[in-house]
N, CA and C atoms as a LAMMPS dump frame, in Angstrom:
ITEM: TIMESTEP
0
ITEM: NUMBER OF ATOMS
531
ITEM: BOX BOUNDS ff ff ff
-5.0000000000000000e+02 5.0000000000000000e+02
-5.0000000000000000e+02 5.0000000000000000e+02
-5.0000000000000000e+02 5.0000000000000000e+02
ITEM: ATOMS id mol type element x y z
1 1 1 N 0.859 -1.163 0
2 1 2 C 0 0 0
3 1 3 C 0.906 1.227 0
4 2 1 N 0.698 2.168 -0.902
5 2 2 C 1.465 3.396 -1.006
6 2 3 C 0.633 4.539 -0.46
7 3 1 N 1.256 5.401 0.36
8 3 2 C 0.532 6.51 0.969
9 3 3 C 0.875 7.807 0.243
10 4 1 N -0.14 8.594 -0.052
11 4 2 C 0.045 9.934 -0.598
12 4 3 C -0.668 10.867 0.361
13 5 1 N 0.042 11.863 0.852
14 5 2 C -0.608 12.74 1.827
15 5 3 C -0.098 14.162 1.686
16 6 1 N -0.866 15.067 2.199
17 6 2 C -0.511 16.473 2.277
18 6 3 C -1.038 16.991 3.599
19 7 1 N -0.698 18.207 3.933
20 7 2 C -1.088 18.74 5.235
21 7 3 C -2.589 18.727 5.459
22 8 1 N -3.35 19.295 4.534
23 8 2 C -4.789 19.432 4.726
24 8 3 C -5.597 18.419 3.927
25 9 1 N -4.922 17.439 3.359
26 9 2 C -5.587 16.46 2.503
27 9 3 C -5.775 15.172 3.293
28 10 1 N -6.973 14.572 3.201
29 10 2 C -7.113 13.262 3.84
30 10 3 C -6.078 12.304 3.241
31 11 1 N -5.622 11.358 4.022
32 11 2 C -4.604 10.429 3.54
33 11 3 C -5.204 9.48 2.513
34 12 1 N -4.458 9.286 1.439
35 12 2 C -4.89 8.382 0.377
36 12 3 C -3.915 7.211 0.332
37 13 1 N -4.455 6.021 0.277
38 13 2 C -3.646 4.818 0.179
39 13 3 C -3.988 4.118 -1.123
40 14 1 N -2.961 3.732 -1.869
41 14 2 C -3.154 2.974 -3.097
42 14 3 C -2.672 1.555 -2.843
43 15 1 N -3.579 0.618 -2.938
44 15 2 C -3.26 -0.781 -2.734
45 15 3 C -2.57 -1.342 -3.971
46 16 1 N -1.911 -2.467 -3.808
47 16 2 C -1.179 -3.097 -4.915
48 16 3 C -2.085 -3.398 -6.101
49 17 1 N -3.371 -3.643 -5.838
50 17 2 C -4.288 -3.953 -6.932
51 17 3 C -4.817 -2.696 -7.625
52 18 1 N -4.34 -1.496 -7.218
53 18 2 C -4.735 -0.251 -7.865
54 18 3 C -5.902 0.454 -7.194
55 19 1 N -6.577 -0.199 -6.265
56 19 2 C -7.697 0.445 -5.57
57 19 3 C -7.182 1.54 -4.648
58 20 1 N -7.962 2.613 -4.572
59 20 2 C -7.594 3.754 -3.737
60 20 3 C -8.492 3.774 -2.506
61 21 1 N -7.906 4.145 -1.356
62 21 2 C -8.652 4.245 -0.104
63 21 3 C -8.332 5.6 0.511
64 22 1 N -9.349 6.361 0.887
65 22 2 C -9.158 7.66 1.51
66 22 3 C -9.528 7.527 2.978
67 23 1 N -8.618 7.966 3.841
68 23 2 C -8.833 7.831 5.279
69 23 3 C -8.585 9.181 5.935
70 24 1 N -9.522 9.616 6.789
71 24 2 C -9.341 10.86 7.542
72 24 3 C -8.305 10.63 8.636
73 25 1 N -7.666 11.719 9.066
74 25 2 C -6.585 11.636 10.054
75 25 3 C -7.031 10.945 11.34
76 26 1 N -8.228 11.305 11.86
77 26 2 C -8.675 10.688 13.121
78 26 3 C -8.941 9.187 12.949
79 27 1 N -9.413 8.777 11.757
80 27 2 C -9.616 7.355 11.483
81 27 3 C -8.274 6.637 11.41
82 28 1 N -7.293 7.315 10.822
83 28 2 C -5.963 6.727 10.7
84 28 3 C -5.361 6.52 12.085
85 29 1 N -5.48 7.516 12.956
86 29 2 C -4.945 7.388 14.312
87 29 3 C -5.626 6.25 15.055
88 30 1 N -6.956 6.148 14.895
89 30 2 C -7.701 5.067 15.534
90 30 3 C -7.247 3.718 15.005
91 31 1 N -7.032 3.632 13.691
92 31 2 C -6.574 2.399 13.07
93 31 3 C -5.181 2.025 13.581
94 32 1 N -4.297 3.018 13.672
95 32 2 C -2.949 2.762 14.176
96 32 3 C -2.993 2.255 15.612
97 33 1 N -3.848 2.862 16.449
98 33 2 C -3.952 2.447 17.847
99 33 3 C -4.498 1.035 17.957
100 34 1 N -5.481 0.689 17.12
101 34 2 C -6.102 -0.628 17.238
102 34 3 C -5.172 -1.741 16.773
103 35 1 N -4.18 -1.414 15.955
104 35 2 C -3.255 -2.425 15.458
105 35 3 C -2.015 -2.575 16.325
106 36 1 N -1.879 -1.747 17.339
107 36 2 C -0.703 -1.824 18.202
108 36 3 C -0.872 -2.942 19.225
109 37 1 N 0.204 -3.652 19.554
110 37 2 C 0.096 -4.713 20.558
111 37 3 C -0.333 -4.135 21.91
112 38 1 N -1.139 -4.892 22.614
113 38 2 C -1.602 -4.493 23.947
114 38 3 C -0.712 -5.171 24.984
115 39 1 N -0.109 -4.356 25.863
116 39 2 C 0.85 -4.855 26.844
117 39 3 C 0.412 -4.453 28.24
118 40 1 N 0.439 -5.404 29.161
119 40 2 C 0.185 -5.1 30.571
120 40 3 C 1.529 -5.038 31.282
121 41 1 N 1.771 -3.924 31.987
122 41 2 C 3.001 -3.724 32.749
123 41 3 C 2.645 -3.852 34.219
124 42 1 N 3.326 -4.761 34.911
125 42 2 C 2.913 -5.147 36.259
126 42 3 C 3.288 -4.161 37.367
127 43 1 N 4.12 -3.175 37.055
128 43 2 C 4.528 -2.22 38.104
129 43 3 C 4.687 -0.837 37.498
130 44 1 N 4.453 0.171 38.314
131 44 2 C 4.577 1.543 37.827
132 44 3 C 5.935 2.155 38.143
133 45 1 N 6.806 1.42 38.826
134 45 2 C 8.088 2.003 39.232
135 45 3 C 9.247 1.636 38.304
136 46 1 N 8.937 1.238 37.064
137 46 2 C 9.989 1.033 36.074
138 46 3 C 10.487 2.401 35.623
139 47 1 N 11.719 2.47 35.125
140 47 2 C 12.212 3.76 34.639
141 47 3 C 11.298 4.3 33.525
142 48 1 N 11.01 5.573 33.585
143 48 2 C 10.101 6.205 32.624
144 48 3 C 10.577 6.03 31.192
145 49 1 N 11.885 6.019 30.966
146 49 2 C 12.401 5.854 29.606
147 49 3 C 11.97 4.508 29.021
148 50 1 N 11.977 3.467 29.833
149 50 2 C 11.549 2.152 29.373
150 50 3 C 10.062 2.112 29.076
151 51 1 N 9.273 2.711 29.953
152 51 2 C 7.823 2.755 29.735
153 51 3 C 7.516 3.575 28.488
154 52 1 N 8.266 4.658 28.267
155 52 2 C 8.046 5.484 27.075
156 52 3 C 8.332 4.685 25.799
157 53 1 N 9.382 3.886 25.805
158 53 2 C 9.683 3.05 24.63
159 53 3 C 8.513 2.129 24.307
160 54 1 N 7.948 1.516 25.327
161 54 2 C 6.791 0.651 25.109
162 54 3 C 5.588 1.464 24.648
163 55 1 N 5.361 2.612 25.287
164 55 2 C 4.206 3.448 24.951
165 55 3 C 4.27 3.924 23.5
166 56 1 N 5.469 4.184 22.997
167 56 2 C 5.627 4.632 21.606
168 56 3 C 5.219 3.555 20.602
169 57 1 N 5.334 2.303 20.999
170 57 2 C 5.092 1.203 20.067
171 57 3 C 3.863 0.364 20.394
172 58 1 N 3.365 0.496 21.599
173 58 2 C 2.3 -0.398 22.066
174 58 3 C 1.211 0.391 22.779
175 59 1 N 0.083 -0.253 22.905
176 59 2 C -0.983 0.253 23.761
177 59 3 C -0.732 -0.385 25.122
178 60 1 N -0.375 0.436 26.121
179 60 2 C 0.028 -0.144 27.399
180 60 3 C -0.982 0.149 28.497
181 61 1 N -1.016 -0.743 29.452
182 61 2 C -1.764 -0.55 30.691
183 61 3 C -0.78 -0.837 31.814
184 62 1 N -0.583 0.145 32.691
185 62 2 C 0.375 0.016 33.783
186 62 3 C -0.391 -0.175 35.08
187 63 1 N -0.021 -1.204 35.828
188 63 2 C -0.611 -1.409 37.149
189 63 3 C -0.087 -0.29 38.033
190 64 1 N -0.983 0.526 38.524
191 64 2 C -0.591 1.708 39.271
192 64 3 C -1.193 1.634 40.659
193 65 1 N -0.399 1.191 41.609
194 65 2 C -0.875 1.052 42.973
195 65 3 C 0.294 1.254 43.916
196 66 1 N -0.03 1.529 45.17
197 66 2 C 1.028 1.654 46.165
198 66 3 C 1.676 0.298 46.436
199 67 1 N 0.916 -0.767 46.207
200 67 2 C 1.475 -2.11 46.343
201 67 3 C 2.444 -2.329 45.195
202 68 1 N 3.576 -2.945 45.469
203 68 2 C 4.55 -3.188 44.401
204 68 3 C 4.112 -4.317 43.486
205 69 1 N 3.463 -5.333 44.032
206 69 2 C 3.074 -6.483 43.233
207 69 3 C 1.575 -6.51 43.009
208 70 1 N 1.196 -6.931 41.815
209 70 2 C -0.212 -7.051 41.449
210 70 3 C -0.792 -8.259 42.187
211 71 1 N -1.904 -8.082 42.898
212 71 2 C -2.541 -9.257 43.486
213 71 3 C -2.923 -10.233 42.37
214 72 1 N -2.78 -11.525 42.632
215 72 2 C -2.981 -12.543 41.601
216 72 3 C -4.332 -12.415 40.913
217 73 1 N -5.404 -12.21 41.68
218 73 2 C -6.732 -12.11 41.058
219 73 3 C -6.812 -10.929 40.102
220 74 1 N -6.17 -9.826 40.438
221 74 2 C -6.171 -8.659 39.549
222 74 3 C -5.303 -8.912 38.314
223 75 1 N -4.169 -9.579 38.505
224 75 2 C -3.308 -9.933 37.382
225 75 3 C -4.074 -10.792 36.385
226 76 1 N -4.819 -11.771 36.87
227 76 2 C -5.581 -12.653 35.992
228 76 3 C -6.599 -11.864 35.173
229 77 1 N -7.244 -10.872 35.792
230 77 2 C -8.217 -10.04 35.072
231 77 3 C -7.548 -9.129 34.048
232 78 1 N -6.393 -8.578 34.389
233 78 2 C -5.706 -7.625 33.511
234 78 3 C -5.12 -8.294 32.264
235 79 1 N -4.877 -9.589 32.32
236 79 2 C -4.259 -10.29 31.193
237 79 3 C -5.197 -10.509 30.014
238 80 1 N -6.474 -10.507 30.261
239 80 2 C -7.437 -10.807 29.209
240 80 3 C -7.289 -9.791 28.069
241 81 1 N -7.09 -10.3 26.857
242 81 2 C -6.988 -9.445 25.672
243 81 3 C -5.63 -8.822 25.444
244 82 1 N -4.636 -9.166 26.247
245 82 2 C -3.301 -8.584 26.081
246 82 3 C -2.461 -9.458 25.159
247 83 1 N -1.545 -8.811 24.422
248 83 2 C -0.626 -9.506 23.533
249 83 3 C 0.686 -9.834 24.224
250 84 1 N 0.981 -9.103 25.31
251 84 2 C 2.248 -9.318 26.006
252 84 3 C 2.111 -8.899 27.468
253 85 1 N 2.992 -9.439 28.271
254 85 2 C 3.02 -9.161 29.699
255 85 3 C 4.442 -8.775 30.061
256 86 1 N 4.611 -7.614 30.664
257 86 2 C 5.914 -7.161 31.15
258 86 3 C 5.816 -7.215 32.659
259 87 1 N 6.44 -8.219 33.25
260 87 2 C 6.224 -8.463 34.681
261 87 3 C 7.53 -8.737 35.401
262 88 1 N 7.671 -8.094 36.53
263 88 2 C 8.712 -8.432 37.484
264 88 3 C 8.034 -8.319 38.826
265 89 1 N 7.825 -9.409 39.42
266 89 2 C 7.164 -9.394 40.716
267 89 3 C 7.293 -10.756 41.347
268 90 1 N 6.663 -10.898 42.475
269 90 2 C 6.657 -12.194 43.149
270 90 3 C 5.58 -13.092 42.569
271 91 1 N 4.754 -12.548 41.676
272 91 2 C 3.734 -13.38 41.03
273 91 3 C 4.407 -14.452 40.197
274 92 1 N 3.928 -15.661 40.325
275 92 2 C 4.456 -16.751 39.506
276 92 3 C 3.673 -16.823 38.208
277 93 1 N 4.379 -17.084 37.141
278 93 2 C 3.717 -17.318 35.86
279 93 3 C 3.413 -18.819 35.842
280 94 1 N 2.267 -19.159 36.402
281 94 2 C 1.88 -20.564 36.503
282 94 3 C 0.794 -20.884 35.473
283 95 1 N 0.277 -22.09 35.542
284 95 2 C -0.725 -22.531 34.575
285 95 3 C -1.96 -21.633 34.601
286 96 1 N -2.376 -21.206 35.773
287 96 2 C -3.555 -20.339 35.908
288 96 3 C -3.344 -19.018 35.168
289 97 1 N -2.159 -18.448 35.296
290 97 2 C -1.85 -17.178 34.626
291 97 3 C -1.835 -17.37 33.112
292 98 1 N -1.187 -18.424 32.643
293 98 2 C -1.11 -18.678 31.197
294 98 3 C -2.498 -18.906 30.619
295 99 1 N -3.326 -19.664 31.322
296 99 2 C -4.685 -19.922 30.83
297 99 3 C -5.53 -18.654 30.847
298 100 1 N -5.336 -17.791 31.853
299 100 2 C -6.089 -16.537 31.915
300 100 3 C -5.724 -15.629 30.746
301 101 1 N -4.473 -15.69 30.315
302 101 2 C -4.027 -14.864 29.197
303 101 3 C -4.696 -15.3 27.9
304 102 1 N -5.031 -16.567 27.807
305 102 2 C -5.717 -17.057 26.614
306 102 3 C -4.798 -17.201 25.428
307 103 1 N -5.394 -17.477 24.29
308 103 2 C -4.641 -17.731 23.062
309 103 3 C -3.921 -16.492 22.543
310 104 1 N -4.417 -15.307 22.902
311 104 2 C -3.847 -14.079 22.346
312 104 3 C -2.366 -13.925 22.699
313 105 1 N -1.975 -14.372 23.893
314 105 2 C -0.564 -14.269 24.283
315 105 3 C 0.298 -15.272 23.528
316 106 1 N -0.306 -16.325 23.033
317 106 2 C 0.463 -17.33 22.315
318 106 3 C 1.342 -18.158 23.234
319 107 1 N 0.989 -18.235 24.496
320 107 2 C 1.782 -18.982 25.462
321 107 3 C 1.124 -20.32 25.764
322 108 1 N 1.955 -21.268 26.084
323 108 2 C 1.473 -22.592 26.468
324 108 3 C 2.205 -22.972 27.743
325 109 1 N 1.477 -23.418 28.736
326 109 2 C 2.111 -23.827 29.985
327 109 3 C 2.661 -25.237 29.84
328 110 1 N 3.943 -25.403 30.195
329 110 2 C 4.532 -26.74 30.243
330 110 3 C 5.246 -26.891 31.576
331 111 1 N 5.467 -28.126 31.994
332 111 2 C 6.122 -28.347 33.285
333 111 3 C 7.584 -27.915 33.21
334 112 1 N 8.189 -27.709 34.362
335 112 2 C 9.531 -27.144 34.464
336 112 3 C 10.573 -28.015 33.77
337 113 1 N 10.51 -29.333 33.957
338 113 2 C 11.5 -30.212 33.316
339 113 3 C 11.419 -30.101 31.794
340 114 1 N 10.207 -30.067 31.249
341 114 2 C 10.04 -29.913 29.804
342 114 3 C 10.575 -28.562 29.341
343 115 1 N 10.326 -27.541 30.119
344 115 2 C 10.829 -26.207 29.788
345 115 3 C 12.352 -26.231 29.658
346 116 1 N 13.018 -26.847 30.626
347 116 2 C 14.482 -26.909 30.588
348 116 3 C 14.973 -27.713 29.387
349 117 1 N 14.301 -28.817 29.074
350 117 2 C 14.714 -29.655 27.951
351 117 3 C 14.513 -28.961 26.607
352 118 1 N 13.482 -28.137 26.491
353 118 2 C 13.138 -27.517 25.21
354 118 3 C 13.75 -26.129 25.01
355 119 1 N 14.376 -25.578 26.034
356 119 2 C 14.871 -24.204 25.959
357 119 3 C 16.291 -24.131 25.421
358 120 1 N 16.533 -23.109 24.614
359 120 2 C 17.891 -22.823 24.171
360 120 3 C 18.646 -22.03 25.232
361 121 1 N 17.923 -21.188 25.948
362 121 2 C 18.528 -20.373 26.99
363 121 3 C 17.64 -20.413 28.219
364 122 1 N 18.255 -20.46 29.386
365 122 2 C 17.533 -20.359 30.653
366 122 3 C 18.229 -19.266 31.444
367 123 1 N 17.476 -18.277 31.839
368 123 2 C 18.023 -17.169 32.609
369 123 3 C 17.368 -17.188 33.98
370 124 1 N 18.191 -17.225 35.012
371 124 2 C 17.685 -17.234 36.377
372 124 3 C 18.033 -15.891 37.003
373 125 1 N 17.019 -15.18 37.429
374 125 2 C 17.244 -13.924 38.137
375 125 3 C 16.475 -13.989 39.443
376 126 1 N 17.117 -13.564 40.497
377 126 2 C 16.445 -13.563 41.79
378 126 3 C 17.18 -12.609 42.722
379 127 1 N 16.467 -12.088 43.706
380 127 2 C 17.124 -11.221 44.674
381 127 3 C 18.02 -12.068 45.583
382 128 1 N 19.058 -11.477 46.101
383 128 2 C 19.932 -12.183 47.034
384 128 3 C 19.292 -12.156 48.419
385 129 1 N 18.828 -13.301 48.837
386 129 2 C 18.248 -13.469 50.171
387 129 3 C 18.865 -14.714 50.794
388 130 1 N 18.547 -14.979 52.03
389 130 2 C 19.067 -16.187 52.679
390 130 3 C 18.568 -17.44 51.958
391 131 1 N 17.368 -17.367 51.369
392 131 2 C 16.817 -18.512 50.644
393 131 3 C 17.494 -18.746 49.299
394 132 1 N 18.012 -17.703 48.676
395 132 2 C 18.587 -17.838 47.333
396 132 3 C 20.11 -17.825 47.34
397 133 1 N 20.709 -17.715 48.51
398 133 2 C 22.163 -17.594 48.598
399 133 3 C 22.897 -18.711 47.864
400 134 1 N 22.427 -19.92 47.982
401 134 2 C 23.097 -21.057 47.343
402 134 3 C 22.198 -21.664 46.266
403 135 1 N 21.626 -20.82 45.419
404 135 2 C 20.684 -21.302 44.402
405 135 3 C 21.383 -22.137 43.342
406 136 1 N 22.664 -21.905 43.101
407 136 2 C 23.415 -22.671 42.111
408 136 3 C 24.321 -23.648 42.85
409 137 1 N 24.147 -24.924 42.584
410 137 2 C 25.036 -25.961 43.112
411 137 3 C 26.273 -25.938 42.221
412 138 1 N 27.32 -25.281 42.705
413 138 2 C 28.491 -25.028 41.872
414 138 3 C 29.207 -26.308 41.443
415 139 1 N 29.227 -27.336 42.284
416 139 2 C 29.859 -28.605 41.898
417 139 3 C 29.094 -29.255 40.752
418 140 1 N 27.764 -29.228 40.83
419 140 2 C 26.945 -29.793 39.753
420 140 3 C 27.093 -28.979 38.479
421 141 1 N 27.233 -27.662 38.617
422 141 2 C 27.426 -26.809 37.448
423 141 3 C 28.747 -27.134 36.755
424 142 1 N 29.815 -27.324 37.532
425 142 2 C 31.11 -27.694 36.953
426 142 3 C 30.968 -29.005 36.183
427 143 1 N 30.322 -29.997 36.79
428 143 2 C 30.116 -31.3 36.144
429 143 3 C 29.327 -31.135 34.838
430 144 1 N 28.232 -30.379 34.89
431 144 2 C 27.38 -30.192 33.704
432 144 3 C 28.129 -29.473 32.582
433 145 1 N 28.964 -28.512 32.915
434 145 2 C 29.73 -27.784 31.896
435 145 3 C 30.849 -28.651 31.306
436 146 1 N 31.573 -29.362 32.164
437 146 2 C 32.671 -30.223 31.683
438 146 3 C 32.153 -31.331 30.774
439 147 1 N 30.974 -31.872 31.098
440 147 2 C 30.428 -33.003 30.355
441 147 3 C 29.435 -32.578 29.278
442 148 1 N 29.374 -31.287 28.998
443 148 2 C 28.518 -30.731 27.94
444 148 3 C 27.039 -31.086 28.122
445 149 1 N 26.634 -31.266 29.384
446 149 2 C 25.215 -31.473 29.67
447 149 3 C 24.47 -30.169 29.398
448 150 1 N 25.129 -29.054 29.718
449 150 2 C 24.666 -27.736 29.293
450 150 3 C 25.797 -27.096 28.501
451 151 1 N 25.434 -26.29 27.533
452 151 2 C 26.433 -25.736 26.613
453 151 3 C 27.32 -24.686 27.266
454 152 1 N 26.729 -23.825 28.081
455 152 2 C 27.512 -22.73 28.641
456 152 3 C 26.771 -22.125 29.819
457 153 1 N 27.498 -21.344 30.592
458 153 2 C 26.901 -20.622 31.716
459 153 3 C 27.541 -19.247 31.798
460 154 1 N 26.719 -18.246 32.04
461 154 2 C 27.198 -16.9 32.306
462 154 3 C 26.838 -16.584 33.743
463 155 1 N 27.818 -16.223 34.524
464 155 2 C 27.602 -16.064 35.964
465 155 3 C 27.855 -14.635 36.403
466 156 1 N 27.074 -14.216 37.365
467 156 2 C 27.228 -12.871 37.915
468 156 3 C 27.79 -12.951 39.327
469 157 1 N 27.082 -13.613 40.205
470 157 2 C 27.487 -13.687 41.606
471 157 3 C 27.663 -15.148 41.987
472 158 1 N 28.773 -15.461 42.615
473 158 2 C 29.053 -16.83 43.047
474 158 3 C 29.506 -16.823 44.501
475 159 1 N 29.598 -18.011 45.079
476 159 2 C 30.061 -18.143 46.46
477 159 3 C 31.326 -18.994 46.447
478 160 1 N 32.427 -18.497 47.012
479 160 2 C 32.591 -17.147 47.552
480 160 3 C 32.751 -16.141 46.42
481 161 1 N 32.621 -14.915 46.762
482 161 2 C 32.751 -13.835 45.786
483 161 3 C 33.963 -13.002 46.178
484 162 1 N 34.928 -12.819 45.352
485 162 2 C 35.09 -13.437 44.042
486 162 3 C 35.543 -14.89 44.183
487 163 1 N 35.323 -15.667 43.11
488 163 2 C 35.785 -17.054 43.114
489 163 3 C 37.314 -17.068 43.149
490 164 1 N 37.892 -18.023 43.86
491 164 2 C 39.37 -18.14 43.846
492 164 3 C 39.857 -18.426 42.426
493 165 1 N 41.054 -17.99 42.102
494 165 2 C 41.61 -18.158 40.753
495 165 3 C 41.756 -19.621 40.358
496 166 1 N 41.863 -20.509 41.346
497 166 2 C 42.027 -21.924 41.027
498 166 3 C 40.691 -22.688 41.044
499 167 1 N 39.571 -21.992 41.17
500 167 2 C 38.258 -22.646 41.16
501 167 3 C 37.992 -23.191 39.754
502 168 1 N 37.435 -24.418 39.643
503 168 2 C 37.192 -25.013 38.316
504 168 3 C 36.334 -24.158 37.387
505 169 1 N 35.389 -23.402 37.887
506 169 2 C 34.547 -22.571 37.023
507 169 3 C 35.352 -21.503 36.298
508 170 1 N 36.422 -21.032 36.923
509 170 2 C 37.219 -19.965 36.339
510 170 3 C 37.969 -20.453 35.105
511 171 1 N 38.339 -21.716 35.083
512 171 2 C 39.172 -22.228 33.98
513 171 3 C 38.383 -22.81 32.81
514 172 1 N 37.074 -22.947 32.936
515 172 2 C 36.258 -23.54 31.868
516 172 3 C 35.997 -22.533 30.741
517 173 1 N 36.196 -22.983 29.494
518 173 2 C 35.963 -22.112 28.334
519 173 3 C 34.485 -21.776 28.15
520 174 1 N 33.613 -22.647 28.614
521 174 2 C 32.17 -22.43 28.408
522 174 3 C 31.485 -21.806 29.634
523 175 1 N 32.297 -21.158 30.471
524 175 2 C 31.75 -20.48 31.651
525 175 3 C 32.284 -19.051 31.684
526 176 1 N 31.392 -18.091 31.564
527 176 2 C 31.808 -16.69 31.563
528 176 3 C 31.445 -16.014 32.876
529 177 1 N 32.291 -15.133 33.29
530 177 2 C 32.046 -14.344 34.495
531 177 3 C 32.204 -12.889 34.177
């Protein structure tokens, strides 16, 4: 479709088959808005620059509350009709959440073992707490990397920090720090 426009002229579109379509500016804006992906953002305290990037390209809805995390029942309601979910919270993306999102999200819930087997990349992010302090079994990670059970690992924080220079993880080619 080729667009021909002028300042005070309604926009004209010529389709490949030669048909012409005239669209008023307000109709064009409405059409542009309706074709933009709908995204639910789970928190309002993301940097404004990031939210602006999404707003420029998407129709967004931001959860705006004094609570940092969206209550699960509200999250389930907000997902209906959305094309994407931008979430960082304690909410788990479980089967109930995926089913509430429906087909529009294009997501399918699978069990954790299947997820690991089918994934090219697995990224684990979590806050450092007493519960997560030893989330990575470093001996098992060394074994998995040496035996090519997993292709590679990129590490940020390890125990102890920093790792000693003679630690096996430091010398592996498929382990980045």
